[in-house]
VOPAGU-2260 file (C-alpha; in pm, 1 decimal, decimal comma):
REM VOPAGU-2260
SITE   aa  ch    i         X         Y         Z
SITE  LEU   A    0     -19,2     -11,8       9,7
SITE  LEU   A    1     289,1     215,7      43,1
SITE  TRP   A    2     318,5     246,0    -331,4
SITE  LEU   A    3      30,7     403,4    -368,4
SITE  TRP   A    4     176,0     709,4    -239,7
SITE  TRP   A    5     571,4     628,0    -339,6
SITE  PHE   A    6     539,5     564,7    -671,4
SITE  PRO   A    7     390,7     859,4    -827,9
SITE  ALA   A    8     550,9    1062,7    -550,0
SITE  ILE   A    9     880,1     920,1    -711,8
SITE  VAL   A   10     740,9     953,0   -1100,7
SITE  LEU   A   11     651,4    1328,0   -1022,9
SITE  ALA   A   12    1014,8    1398,8    -870,8
SITE  ILE   A   13    1175,6    1261,7   -1144,0
SITE  ASN   A   14     981,5    1440,2   -1422,7
SITE  LEU   A   15    1050,3    1767,8   -1229,6
SITE  GLY   A   16    1393,4    1695,2   -1173,3
SITE  MET   A   17    1434,5    1650,6   -1534,2
SITE  ALA   A   18    1236,7    1949,8   -1614,3
SITE  LEU   A   19    1448,2    2174,8   -1401,3
SITE  ALA   A   20    1772,9    2030,6   -1560,1
SITE  LEU   A   21    1657,8    2071,3   -1913,4
SITE  GLY   A   22    1527,6    2455,2   -1829,3
SITE  ALA   A   23    1228,1    2335,7   -1940,0
SITE  PRO   A   24     928,6    2398,5   -1668,9
SITE  GLU   A   25     651,5    2335,3   -1884,7
SITE  GLN   A   26     760,0    1959,3   -1888,6
SITE  ALA   A   27     736,9    1948,6   -1526,6
SITE  ALA   A   28     360,1    1809,2   -1559,6
SITE  LEU   A   29     307,6    1436,9   -1668,3
SITE  PRO   A   30     111,4    1438,2   -2003,0
SITE  LEU   A   31    -218,0    1394,4   -1825,0
SITE  PRO   A   32    -511,5    1620,9   -1775,8
SITE  ARG   A   33    -416,6    1944,2   -1543,2
SITE  TRP   A   34    -700,7    1787,8   -1295,7
SITE  VAL   A   35    -513,4    1476,0   -1249,1
SITE  ASN   A   36    -184,8    1638,6   -1230,6
SITE  ALA   A   37    -337,9    1861,7    -964,3
SITE  ALA   A   38    -504,2    1586,6    -748,3
SITE  MET   A   39    -185,7    1364,6    -752,0
SITE  ILE   A   40      20,8    1669,4    -611,2
SITE  ALA   A   41    -269,3    1740,5    -361,4
SITE  GLY   A   42    -259,7    1374,5    -261,9
SITE  MET   A   43     122,6    1379,8    -230,7
SITE  ILE   A   44     101,4    1703,6     -22,7
SITE  THR   A   45    -160,2    1684,3     235,0
SITE  PRO   A   46     -77,5    1385,0     447,6
SITE  PRO   A   47     217,9    1498,4     526,1
SITE  ALA   A   48     125,8    1850,4     587,6
SITE  LEU   A   49    -136,3    1766,7     838,7
SITE  LEU   A   50     129,2    1554,0    1030,0
SITE  ILE   A   51     381,0    1813,6    1033,0
SITE  ALA   A   52      86,8    2047,7    1112,4
SITE  GLY   A   53     -11,4    1787,6    1412,3
SITE  MET   A   54     347,5    1789,0    1571,8
SITE  ARG   A   55     381,5    2162,9    1567,0
SITE  GLY   A   56      40,6    2175,8    1742,6
SITE  TYR   A   57     214,2    1960,1    2011,6
SITE  GLY   A   58     524,3    2145,7    1987,9
SITE  LEU   A   59     717,7    1840,9    1886,7
SITE  LEU   A   60     823,2    1974,0    1581,5
SITE  THR   A   61    1208,0    2012,6    1515,2
SITE  ALA   A   62    1408,9    1991,0    1197,7
SITE  ALA   A   63    1516,7    1643,4    1242,6
SITE  ARG   A   64    1166,1    1505,4    1337,6
SITE  GLY   A   65    1041,9    1711,9    1020,1
SITE  LEU   A   66    1302,3    1538,3     828,2
SITE  ARG   A   67    1183,0    1198,9     949,9
SITE  VAL   A   68     813,4    1272,4     851,0
SITE  ALA   A   69     910,4    1367,4     522,8
SITE  LEU   A   70    1067,8    1029,0     468,0
SITE  SER   A   71     824,2     811,1     655,9
SITE  TRP   A   72     494,4    1008,4     609,1
SITE  PRO   A   73     342,3     742,2     396,0
SITE  GLY   A   74     405,1     465,0     670,5
SITE  ALA   A   75     324,1     698,0     949,3
SITE  PHE   A   76     -33,2     791,9     744,6
SITE  LEU   A   77    -116,2     438,8     697,7
SITE  LEU   A   78     -94,1     387,6    1055,0
SITE  ASP   A   79    -279,8     669,3    1158,2
SITE  VAL   A   80    -584,8     614,6     944,0
SITE  SER   A   81    -547,4     266,4    1087,7
SITE  GLY   A   82    -617,8     404,8    1403,9
SITE  VAL   A   83    -874,6     581,5    1291,9
SITE  LEU   A   84   -1051,8     312,1    1109,2
SITE  ILE   A   85   -1021,8      67,7    1460,4
SITE  GLY   A   86   -1160,6     366,3    1667,1
SITE  LEU   A   87   -1476,0     398,1    1445,6
SITE  ALA   A   88   -1537,9      54,2    1419,9
SITE  ASP   A   89   -1509,1      47,0    1827,8
SITE  LEU   A   90   -1738,5     347,6    1825,7
SITE  ILE   A   91   -1968,4     215,2    1600,5
SITE  ALA   A   92   -1977,6    -140,0    1778,8
SITE  GLY   A   93   -2083,4      65,2    2107,1
SITE  LYS   A   94   -1829,5     -45,7    2322,4
SITE  ARG   A   95   -1613,6     290,8    2344,6
SITE  ASP   A   96   -1332,4     139,2    2478,9
SITE  TRP   A   97   -1122,5     476,6    2463,3
SITE  LEU   A   98    -822,5     535,6    2675,8
SITE  ALA   A   99    -708,6     883,7    2812,4
SITE  ILE   A  100    -367,8     946,9    2725,6
SITE  THR   A  101    -157,7    1203,8    2915,0
SITE  ARG   A  102     178,9    1317,8    2920,8
SITE  ALA   A  103     415,9    1418,7    3229,4
SITE  GLY   A  104     518,8    1735,7    3309,9
SITE  ALA   A  105     759,1    1882,7    3452,7
SITE  GLY   A  106     611,1    1944,9    3776,8
SITE  ASP   A  107     455,8    1561,4    3824,3
SITE  THR   A  108     604,4    1396,4    4114,0
SITE  GLY   A  109     780,9    1120,1    3897,9
SITE  ASP   A  110    1018,9    1394,9    3775,1
SITE  THR   A  111    1109,5    1518,0    4085,5
SITE  GLY   A  112    1349,9    1255,9    4222,5
SITE  ASP   A  113    1708,5    1287,9    4333,4
SITE  THR   A  114    1692,5    1671,2    4180,7
SITE  THR   A  115    1963,4    1791,0    4450,3
SITE  GLY   A  116    2233,2    1493,6    4383,6
SITE  ASN   A  117    2209,6    1598,4    4008,3
SITE  THR   A  118    2211,2    1944,6    4055,3
SITE  THR   A  119    2547,4    1873,9    4285,8
SITE  GLY   A  120    2687,0    1631,0    4036,7
SITE  ASN   A  121    2658,7    1876,5    3764,4
SITE  THR   A  122    2813,1    2165,5    3967,4
SITE  THR   A  123    3100,4    1941,1    4063,9
SITE  ALA   A  124    3170,5    1832,2    3705,8
SITE  GLY   A  125    3210,4    2220,6    3661,2
SITE  GLY   A  126    2992,1    2267,5    3364,0
SITE  ALA   A  127    3275,1    2086,1    3144,5
SITE  GLY   A  128    3171,7    1749,6    3216,5
SITE  SER   A  129    2816,2    1783,8    3103,3
SITE  LYS   A  130    2913,5    1939,0    2779,7
SITE  ARG   A  131    3176,5    1623,2    2752,7
SITE  MET   A  132    2876,1    1407,2    2827,4
SITE  ARG   A  133    2676,1    1571,9    2557,1
SITE  ILE   A  134    2924,7    1564,5    2297,1
SITE  GLY   A  135    2974,9    1180,4    2395,5
SITE  GLN   A  136    2585,7    1112,8    2366,3
SITE  ALA   A  137    2564,6    1310,8    2020,0
SITE  ALA   A  138    2796,6    1051,5    1831,4
SITE  PRO   A  139    2586,8     722,8    1896,4
SITE  TRP   A  140    2306,4     959,4    1797,0
SITE  LEU   A  141    2437,3    1098,8    1490,1
SITE  ARG   A  142    2517,5     712,6    1392,6
SITE  MET   A  143    2177,1     613,6    1460,9
SITE  GLN   A  144    2034,3     900,5    1244,3
SITE  ILE   A  145    2269,8     818,0     987,8
SITE  GLY   A  146    2141,4     440,1    1009,1
SITE  ARG   A  147    1792,2     520,9     994,1
SITE  ALA   A  148    1829,8     755,5     683,7
SITE  GLY   A  149    2074,6     543,3     510,0
SITE  PRO   A  150    1814,3     334,5     298,0
SITE  TRP   A  151    1632,3     698,9     210,0
SITE  LEU   A  152    1935,2     827,2      97,4
SITE  GLY   A  153    2019,5     527,7    -121,5
SITE  ILE   A  154    1693,4     565,3    -281,7
SITE  ALA   A  155    1758,4     931,7    -338,5
SITE  GLY   A  156    2104,8     889,2    -510,0
SITE  LEU   A  157    1926,4     597,9    -736,7
SITE  VAL   A  158    1653,7     838,9    -818,5
SITE  ALA   A  159    1932,3    1126,8    -884,7
SITE  ALA   A  160    2173,0     860,1   -1093,0
SITE  GLY   A  161    1835,4     755,5   -1299,3
SITE  VAL   A  162    1767,4    1096,8   -1365,1
SITE  ALA   A  163    2148,6    1181,2   -1466,4
SITE  ILE   A  164    2202,3     882,8   -1692,4
SITE  ALA   A  165    1854,6     935,1   -1866,1
SITE  LEU   A  166    1894,3    1331,1   -1900,1
SITE  PRO   A  167    1930,6    1395,0   -2278,6
SITE  GLU   A  168    2171,2    1633,3   -2449,3
SITE  ARG   A  169    2035,5    1964,1   -2526,0
SITE  VAL   A  170    2072,2    2065,2   -2912,2
SITE  PRO   A  171    1964,5    2459,1   -2966,3
SITE  LEU   A  172    1750,0    2478,4   -3245,6
SITE  ALA   A  173    1834,4    2762,7   -3478,9
SITE  ALA   A  174    1616,4    3046,8   -3555,1
SITE  ARG   A  175    1413,9    2935,8   -3856,9
SITE  ALA   A  176    1096,6    3062,9   -3996,9
SITE  CYS   A  177     858,5    2713,3   -4013,4
SITE  GLN   A  178     526,9    2696,8   -4168,8
SITE  ILE   A  179     258,1    2426,0   -4114,4
SITE  LEU   A  180      90,4    2290,1   -4438,7
SITE  GLU   A  181    -194,1    2072,6   -4465,4
SITE  ALA   A  182    -182,5    1769,1   -4305,6
SITE  ASP   A  183    -408,1    1410,2   -4276,5
SITE  THR   A  184    -639,0    1397,5   -3983,1
SITE  HIS   A  185    -614,5    1053,2   -3833,1
SITE  PRO   A  186    -621,2     926,3   -3484,5
SITE  TRP   A  187    -254,2     912,2   -3401,7
SITE  ILE   A  188    -219,5    1255,0   -3555,9
SITE  VAL   A  189    -227,8    1542,2   -3305,9
SITE  PRO   A  190    -391,2    1859,4   -3451,0
SITE  ALA   A  191    -146,4    2173,6   -3497,1
SITE  SER   A  192    -359,8    2381,0   -3321,0
SITE  GLU   A  193    -302,5    2156,3   -3003,6
SITE  LEU   A  194      43,6    2193,2   -3036,3
SITE  PRO   A  195      97,6    2591,8   -2999,9
SITE  GLY   A  196     470,5    2696,0   -3051,2
SITE  TRP   A  197     620,5    2401,9   -3197,1
SITE  CYS   A  198     600,6    2530,3   -3560,7
SITE  ASP   A  199     536,7    2890,1   -3636,9
SITE  GLU   A  200     663,2    3219,7   -3779,2
SITE  ALA   A  201     908,4    3204,8   -3524,8
SITE  GLY   A  202     979,9    2821,0   -3541,2
SITE  GLY   A  203    1342,8    2897,2   -3375,4
SITE  THR   A  204    1210,1    3077,7   -3055,2
SITE  PRO   A  205    1526,9    3121,8   -2815,8
SITE  GLY   A  206    1467,2    2853,5   -2543,4
SITE  ARG   A  207    1344,7    2554,0   -2822,1
SITE  TYR   A  208    1594,9    2289,3   -2852,7
SITE  GLY   A  209    1586,0    1940,2   -2933,5
SITE  GLN   A  210    1661,9    1652,0   -2667,6
SITE  ARG   A  211    1929,4    1403,7   -2801,8
SITE  THR   A  212    1924,0    1060,2   -2593,7
SITE  GLY   A  213    2204,0     826,2   -2657,2
SITE  SER   A  214    2452,4     831,7   -2902,0
SITE  PHE   A  215    2523,3     773,3   -3276,2
SITE  THR   A  216    2824,2     557,5   -3329,5
SITE  GLY   A  217    3010,7     342,0   -3602,0
SITE  GLY   A  218    2815,5     266,5   -3927,3
SITE  TRP   A  219    2981,7     393,6   -4273,1
SITE  LEU   A  220    3067,6     665,9   -4522,3
SITE  GLU   A  221    3001,3     627,0   -4868,0
SITE  GLU   A  222    3157,9     852,4   -5094,2
SITE  PHE   A  223    3068,2     681,0   -5449,0
SITE  GLY   A  224    3440,0     603,8   -5541,5
SITE  ALA   A  225    3511,4     389,1   -5833,0
SITE  GLN   A  226    3340,4      43,1   -5810,6
SITE  GLU   A  227    3487,1    -288,4   -5926,5
SITE  PRO   A  228    3405,6    -366,1   -6329,9
SITE  ALA   A  229    3005,4    -505,5   -6373,7
SITE  GLY   A  230    3028,9    -876,9   -6301,8
SITE  GLY   A  231    3404,9    -840,8   -6230,3
SITE  VAL   A  232    3467,8    -853,0   -6597,8
SITE  PRO   A  233    3781,2    -638,8   -6713,1
SITE  GLY   A  234    3678,8    -364,6   -6953,1
SITE  ALA   A  235    3301,1    -354,2   -6836,2
SITE  ALA   A  236    3142,1     -52,4   -6719,7
SITE  ALA   A  237    3163,5     -11,2   -6358,8
SITE  PRO   A  238    2835,0      73,9   -6167,0
SITE  PRO   A  239    2799,7     422,5   -6023,1
SITE  VAL   A  240    2701,9     267,2   -5670,7
SITE  ASP   A  241    2827,4     -10,5   -5495,1
SITE  PRO   A  242    2546,1    -260,5   -5566,9
SITE  ALA   A  243    2625,6    -427,1   -5191,1
SITE  ARG   A  244    2494,9     -89,7   -5091,2
SITE  TRP   A  245    2265,1      73,9   -5302,8
SITE  GLU   A  246    1977,9     -26,3   -5572,1
SITE  MET   A  247    1921,6     199,5   -5866,0
SITE  LEU   A  248    1535,5     192,3   -5876,1
SITE  ASP   A  249    1376,4     114,8   -6215,9
SITE  ASP   A  250     996,1     173,6   -6144,2
SITE  THR   A  251     760,9     479,7   -6066,3
SITE  PHE   A  252     459,4     545,5   -5851,1
SITE  PRO   A  253     105,5     733,1   -5893,1
SITE  CYS   A  254     219,9    1096,1   -5832,2
SITE  ASN   A  255     535,2    1083,0   -6003,2
SITE  LEU   A  256     521,3    1206,0   -6363,9
SITE  ALA   A  257     848,0    1030,0   -6463,7
SITE  LYS   A  258     981,7     673,8   -6462,8
SITE  PHE   A  259    1323,2     606,5   -6267,3
SITE  THR   A  260    1603,0     472,9   -6465,8
SITE  PRO   A  261    1916,2     335,2   -6396,7
SITE  ARG   A  262    2056,1     495,2   -6661,0
SITE  ASN   A  263    1990,5     820,8   -6501,8
SITE  VAL   A  264    2235,8     759,7   -6216,6
SITE  LEU   A  265    2575,5     894,0   -6319,0
SITE  PRO   A  266    2929,0     873,2   -6173,4
SITE  LEU   A  267    3004,5    1250,5   -6060,7
SITE  ASP   A  268    3386,1    1377,1   -6143,4
SITE  GLY   A  269    3586,2    1381,9   -5799,4
SITE  GLY   A  270    3364,3    1101,7   -5646,7
SITE  GLY   A  271    2950,0    1094,9   -5579,6
SITE  VAL   A  272    2643,6    1020,3   -5824,1
SITE  ARG   A  273    2459,1    1255,2   -6031,5
SITE  LEU   A  274    2079,3    1207,0   -6062,7
SITE  ARG   A  275    1946,7    1314,7   -6356,1
SITE  LEU   A  276    1587,2    1432,0   -6499,3
SITE  GLN   A  277    1531,2    1466,2   -6837,9
SITE  PRO   A  278    1231,3    1432,3   -7153,9
SITE  GLU   A  279    1280,0    1079,5   -7265,6
SITE  GLN   A  280     944,0     856,2   -7335,7
SITE  ALA   A  281     947,1     569,0   -7103,3
SITE  GLY   A  282     623,3     377,1   -7113,1
SITE  ASP   A  283     334,8     594,1   -7037,0
SITE  ARG   A  284     584,7     865,0   -6887,3
SITE  ALA   A  285     730,2    1135,0   -7088,1
SITE  LEU   A  286     999,5    1182,0   -6843,4
SITE  THR   A  287    1253,2     991,2   -6687,5
SITE  ALA   A  288    1421,6    1043,0   -6325,5
SITE  ALA   A  289    1684,5     887,6   -6092,3
SITE  SER   A  290    1647,1     732,6   -5750,7
SITE  ILE   A  291    1890,6     519,1   -5521,4
SITE  ALA   A  292    1819,3     328,1   -5213,0
SITE  THR   A  293    1957,1     108,7   -5000,3
SITE  PRO   A  294    1897,9    -265,3   -5041,3
SITE  ASP   A  295    1553,4    -411,9   -4999,8
SITE  ARG   A  296    1657,4    -696,6   -4731,2
SITE  PRO   A  297    1619,8    -715,2   -4363,6
SITE  ASP   A  298    1988,6    -673,0   -4295,4
SITE  ALA   A  299    2021,9    -328,4   -4502,5
SITE  ARG   A  300    1720,7    -180,5   -4340,0
SITE  HIS   A  301    1762,0      86,0   -4063,5
SITE  LEU   A  302    1592,3     131,2   -3732,4
SITE  TYR   A  303    1691,4     467,3   -3562,9
SITE  GLY   A  304    2035,7     605,8   -3629,2
SITE  ARG   A  305    2220,0     951,6   -3793,0
SITE  PHE   A  306    2176,8     970,4   -4191,5
SITE  GLU   A  307    2363,8    1227,4   -4344,0
SITE  VAL   A  308    2409,9    1353,9   -4708,9
SITE  THR   A  309    2604,6    1611,7   -4889,6
SITE  MET   A  310    2414,9    1700,1   -5197,7
SITE  ARG   A  311    2291,8    1982,7   -5441,6
SITE  ALA   A  312    1945,7    2015,7   -5505,3
SITE  ILE   A  313    1745,9    2081,4   -5848,3
SITE  ARG   A  314    1612,8    2446,5   -5879,0
SITE  ALA   A  315    1275,3    2389,8   -6132,8
SITE  SER   A  316     937,2    2425,1   -6083,9
SITE  GLY   A  317     755,8    2114,8   -6003,3
SITE  VAL   A  318    1058,5    1878,6   -5944,7
SITE  LEU   A  319    1164,1    1763,0   -5590,6
SITE  THR   A  320    1493,7    1650,3   -5468,5
SITE  ALA   A  321    1435,8    1419,6   -5177,7
SITE  PHE   A  322    1623,9    1263,3   -4888,7
SITE  PHE   A  323    1412,4    1008,9   -4692,8
SITE  LEU   A  324    1383,9     704,1   -4515,3
SITE  TYR   A  325    1050,0     492,8   -4608,6
SITE  ARG   A  326     860,7     172,5   -4543,4
SITE  PHE   A  327     539,2      18,5   -4622,1
SITE  ASP   A  328     277,1    -205,9   -4454,5
SITE  PRO   A  329     244,6       6,4   -4220,8
SITE  TRP   A  330     372,0     296,7   -4424,0
SITE  GLN   A  331     613,9     489,1   -4206,1
SITE  GLU   A  332     841,5     778,9   -4361,6
SITE  ILE   A  333    1053,6    1038,1   -4253,7
SITE  ASP   A  334    1110,7    1318,0   -4534,1
SITE  LEU   A  335    1367,5    1587,0   -4586,5
SITE  GLU   A  336    1279,0    1736,2   -4950,6
SITE  PHE   A  337    1348,3    2030,8   -5163,2
SITE  PRO   A  338    1091,3    2195,1   -5360,2
SITE  GLY   A  339    1205,1    2302,7   -5668,2
SITE  ARG   A  340    1023,0    2610,7   -5702,1
SITE  ASP   A  341    1182,2    2770,1   -5396,8
SITE  THR   A  342    1479,5    2562,2   -5305,2
SITE  THR   A  343    1576,8    2834,6   -4979,8
SITE  LYS   A  344    1325,0    2597,3   -4812,4
SITE  ALA   A  345    1325,7    2255,2   -4685,6
SITE  LEU   A  346     996,2    2042,8   -4672,6
SITE  ILE   A  347    1001,7    1826,1   -4382,6
SITE  ASN   A  348     746,6    1561,8   -4329,4
SITE  VAL   A  349     668,0    1235,8   -4124,3
SITE  TYR   A  350     425,7     996,9   -4209,9
SITE  TYR   A  351     304,6     750,0   -3926,5
SITE  ASN   A  352     103,4     447,6   -3936,6
SITE  PRO   A  353      58,0     224,0   -3617,5
SITE  GLY   A  354     127,7    -183,4   -3593,8
SITE  GLU   A  355     412,4    -401,0   -3685,5
SITE  ALA   A  356     580,3    -517,1   -4013,6
SITE  GLY   A  357     295,0    -667,0   -4239,1
SITE  ASP   A  358      27,3    -460,1   -4057,1
SITE  LEU   A  359    -188,6    -274,4   -4368,0
SITE  TYR   A  360    -192,7      20,8   -4196,8
SITE  ASN   A  361    -123,2     284,5   -4495,6
SITE  TYR   A  362    -361,0     547,4   -4433,0
SITE  GLY   A  363    -272,8     915,6   -4512,3
SITE  TYR   A  364    -140,2    1097,4   -4845,2
SITE  ARG   A  365     -32,0    1408,0   -4697,7
SITE  GLY   A  366     159,5    1334,7   -4394,4
SITE  THR   A  367     265,0    1612,5   -4155,9
SITE  PRO   A  368     444,4    1858,7   -4346,8
SITE  VAL   A  369     585,6    2175,7   -4290,5
SITE  LEU   A  370     820,0    2406,7   -4480,5
SITE  VAL   A  371    1108,1    2547,9   -4321,0
SITE  ASP   A  372    1351,7    2818,9   -4415,6
SITE  LEU   A  373    1707,8    2723,4   -4471,4
SITE  GLY   A  374    1889,7    3057,5   -4424,4
SITE  PHE   A  375    2077,1    2962,8   -4816,6
SITE  ASP   A  376    1973,9    2821,3   -5125,1
SITE  ALA   A  377    2014,1    2459,6   -5132,7
SITE  ALA   A  378    2060,5    2471,6   -5519,2
SITE  ASP   A  379    2326,8    2674,4   -5530,4
SITE  GLY   A  380    2591,3    2449,9   -5396,9
SITE  LEU   A  381    2684,1    2141,4   -5233,1
SITE  HIS   A  382    2544,8    2161,2   -4819,5
SITE  THR   A  383    2499,8    1890,4   -4553,1
SITE  TYR   A  384    2201,3    1761,7   -4405,8
SITE  ALA   A  385    2109,4    1486,3   -4161,3
SITE  ILE   A  386    1798,0    1318,0   -4002,4
SITE  GLU   A  387    1876,1    1205,9   -3653,7
SITE  TRP   A  388    1608,0     934,8   -3542,3
SITE  ASP   A  389    1558,0     793,6   -3211,8
SITE  PRO   A  390    1258,3     624,4   -3026,1
SITE  GLN   A  391    1173,3     978,9   -2869,6
SITE  GLU   A  392    1268,9    1231,6   -3114,4
SITE  ILE   A  393    1358,2    1336,1   -3507,3
SITE  ARG   A  394    1588,5    1583,3   -3551,4
SITE  TRP   A  395    1659,5    1771,5   -3908,9
SITE  PHE   A  396    2012,4    1965,3   -3933,8
SITE  ALA   A  397    2128,5    2186,4   -4240,8
SITE  ASP   A  398    2490,0    2249,3   -4211,3
SITE  GLY   A  399    2503,6    2123,5   -3881,0
SITE  ALA   A  400    2245,3    2335,4   -3770,8
SITE  LEU   A  401    1919,0    2191,0   -3615,2
SITE  ILE   A  402    1636,4    2322,9   -3810,7
SITE  HIS   A  403    1355,3    2142,5   -3705,8
SITE  ALA   A  404    1263,9    1856,8   -3440,5
SITE  ARG   A  405     970,5    1669,7   -3308,0
SITE  ARG   A  406     922,9    1466,4   -3021,8
SITE  SER   A  407     676,4    1147,0   -2960,9
SITE  GLY   A  408     322,2    1292,2   -3010,9
SITE  GLN   A  409     441,5    1635,8   -3200,4
SITE  PRO   A  410     182,9    1574,4   -3395,3
SITE  THR   A  411     255,2    1199,8   -3455,3
SITE  PRO   A  412     405,7     913,5   -3251,1
SITE  VAL   A  413     780,4     850,0   -3383,8
SITE  PRO   A  414     808,8     590,3   -3625,5
SITE  HIS   A  415     921,3     245,4   -3488,7
SITE  LEU   A  416     969,8      38,8   -3781,0
SITE  PRO   A  417    1284,7     -44,9   -3989,2
SITE  MET   A  418    1314,2     160,5   -4319,4
SITE  ARG   A  419    1519,9     188,5   -4625,5
SITE  LEU   A  420    1729,1     512,4   -4699,9
SITE  HIS   A  421    1615,2     665,9   -5047,4
SITE  ILE   A  422    1782,0     994,4   -5238,0
SITE  ASN   A  423    1607,0    1065,8   -5558,2
SITE  ALA   A  424    1462,5    1362,5   -5793,3
SITE  TRP   A  425    1130,9    1360,7   -5944,4
SITE  PRO   A  426     880,3    1584,1   -6075,5
SITE  ILE   A  427     576,9    1583,2   -5848,0
SITE  CYS   A  428     221,9    1597,0   -5963,3
SITE  ALA   A  429     128,1    1811,0   -5691,4
SITE  ALA   A  430     132,1    2191,5   -5829,8
SITE  ASP   A  431      30,8    2284,4   -5494,6
SITE  LEU   A  432     354,5    2174,7   -5307,9
SITE  ALA   A  433     634,0    2231,1   -5551,0
SITE  GLY   A  434     473,6    2440,3   -5832,7
SITE  PRO   A  435     354,7    2365,7   -6154,4
SITE  LEU   A  436     621,6    2181,9   -6404,4
SITE  ASP   A  437     863,7    2390,0   -6591,4
SITE  LEU   A  438     976,6    2159,2   -6892,1
SITE  THR   A  439    1175,7    2465,7   -7023,6
SITE  ALA   A  440    1419,9    2414,1   -6716,0
SITE  LEU   A  441    1512,0    2017,7   -6795,0
SITE  PRO   A  442    1704,9    1826,5   -6819,0
SITE  ALA   A  443    1862,6    1914,7   -6486,3
SITE  ALA   A  444    2066,3    1682,9   -6224,8
SITE  ALA   A  445    2093,7    1664,1   -5832,1
SITE  ASP   A  446    2454,5    1645,5   -5738,1
SITE  VAL   A  447    2514,0    1345,6   -5408,8
SITE  ARG   A  448    2876,5    1382,0   -5309,5
SITE  ALA   A  449    2887,9    1145,1   -4982,2
SITE  VAL   A  450    2652,7     965,7   -4734,3
SITE  ARG   A  451    2718,9     908,5   -4404,0
SITE  LEU   A  452    2514,2     644,7   -4166,5
SITE  SER   A  453    2540,0     577,0   -3802,3
SITE  ARG   A  454    2429,3     346,0   -3563,9
SITE  TRP   A  455    2220,2     475,4   -3254,6
SITE  SER   A  456    2286,2     335,5   -2924,8
SITE  PRO   A  457    2024,4     374,1   -2614,7
SITE  PRO   A  458    2165,6     551,7   -2292,3
SITE  LEU   A  459    2322,5     344,6   -2029,0
SITE  LEU   A  460    2118,0     103,9   -1862,6
SITE  ASP   A  461    1832,9     180,4   -2086,9
SITE  ASP   A  462    1805,5    -116,6   -2285,5
SITE  ALA   A  463    1867,0    -340,7   -1955,9
SITE  LEU   A  464    1541,6    -148,3   -1793,9
SITE  GLY   A  465    1345,0    -191,6   -2097,4
SITE  ARG   A  466    1400,5    -567,5   -2120,3
SITE  LEU   A  467    1298,3    -554,3   -1756,8
SITE  LEU   A  468    1013,3    -396,9   -1746,8
SITE  GLN   A  469     873,4    -544,8   -2106,5
SITE  ARG   A  470     551,3    -716,3   -2099,8
SITE  PRO   A  471     510,0   -1067,1   -2247,0
SITE  GLY   A  472     290,8   -1058,6   -2551,0
SITE  ASP   A  473     197,9    -918,0   -2886,3
SITE  TRP   A  474      65,1    -542,6   -2796,9
SITE  ARG   A  475    -167,8    -604,7   -3100,1
SITE  ASP   A  476    -353,3    -861,1   -2923,1
SITE  GLN   A  477    -404,1    -664,3   -2646,5
SITE  SER   A  478    -568,3    -357,1   -2863,4
SITE  GLY   A  479    -911,3    -412,4   -3013,7
SITE  TRP   A  480    -892,3    -129,7   -3245,1
SITE  ILE   A  481    -601,7    -287,9   -3423,6
SITE  GLN   A  482    -675,4    -584,6   -3692,8
SITE  PRO   A  483    -974,4    -742,7   -3438,9
SITE  GLY   A  484    -928,3   -1134,8   -3459,9
SITE  ARG   A  485    -594,9   -1128,9   -3540,4
């Protein structure tokens, strides 16, 4: 029963400690309705306040006793409640077996004893003996108090260590104007009106920041250097990308006005690849484009990490240059795109559908897009962009500056399934997004100089605690609204 008090108190204390450490008082409250937070705090404060008020009324309150009350009040309160319940039961039963309790005063005969002898002894000792006696008695008392407080100090130390270990790194958000575009309206998407301040005309308001948990290490750097001859045959044309790491796509999709073809992926002088977009008939498409992606294999998909590219975008109305992570069934996606009609802006988007691999949740065609000012023109030269993705937050960077961040629930949950990494340039059917297609600007090409991938590692002890607290069973089987009858 003590945990009915202690558990929420510890959770509130940890949440408050992390909010103060991060300088974000708005995060001190748990993500619950305000009245629930208020009721929990009132429930934590009222019992010890009553105990301390009672002790003060009886003249028993000292600093040491106040500290003991603060550390042990749940048990004391339970005992008090138990006593009241026993007394009420006794009263209702009609026994009224109450006992009068009094405290002996200084004038009681029991205290008069050998007053003269004690006085004489103290006088004979000359006062110094009295001080020595009090000092000698203080050491055992101090040891006793430390012994009593030891378990509580240990718990407080564990809580402080847990907060320190879990404390995310603050990444300052650069001042960039941010415009919310029309988004999908599914149950797992929070309306922008419910998230004031996360993206507005002052998207980089001072005090806003990303919260990086864990670390990004290892991985590989891809500079698209010279490859081995195709099939290992001397004299054969070398592929522009490493087939073990990349696929050159040969397909299309409904809103793509072009067909991707491997012949539009070209080697770039000095290293890198060029993604060409040109007028060329290919089936029912009058244009061809280029796209590369990590292989569609389980061992080549990515779950969390830092994904960095050095590239130059295409400046042409109606064209998107894109660097993104993507999967289907269920559809999840993290985008960093450059609309060709205004390459001074980045189109940042997240598509989220719940479920696990194979679940047919593929709703939404807009996602949750925003336009963010870059502070430069992405088509004027090579710039470095990055997406950092961990279980709690997604962060987007341009030339090392954090330009946008989304925590879980702002406005969607963070995608949680492995995805392929894609880089492409293509003409989009949505003129309201990238502008009407300008055929006079074609052919055109985007340049990709290098790609760096880093693995994400969870914070210290996080993985062990996650396994310890994980409940058995498939969460979908416990959720009636997700594919009933699986």
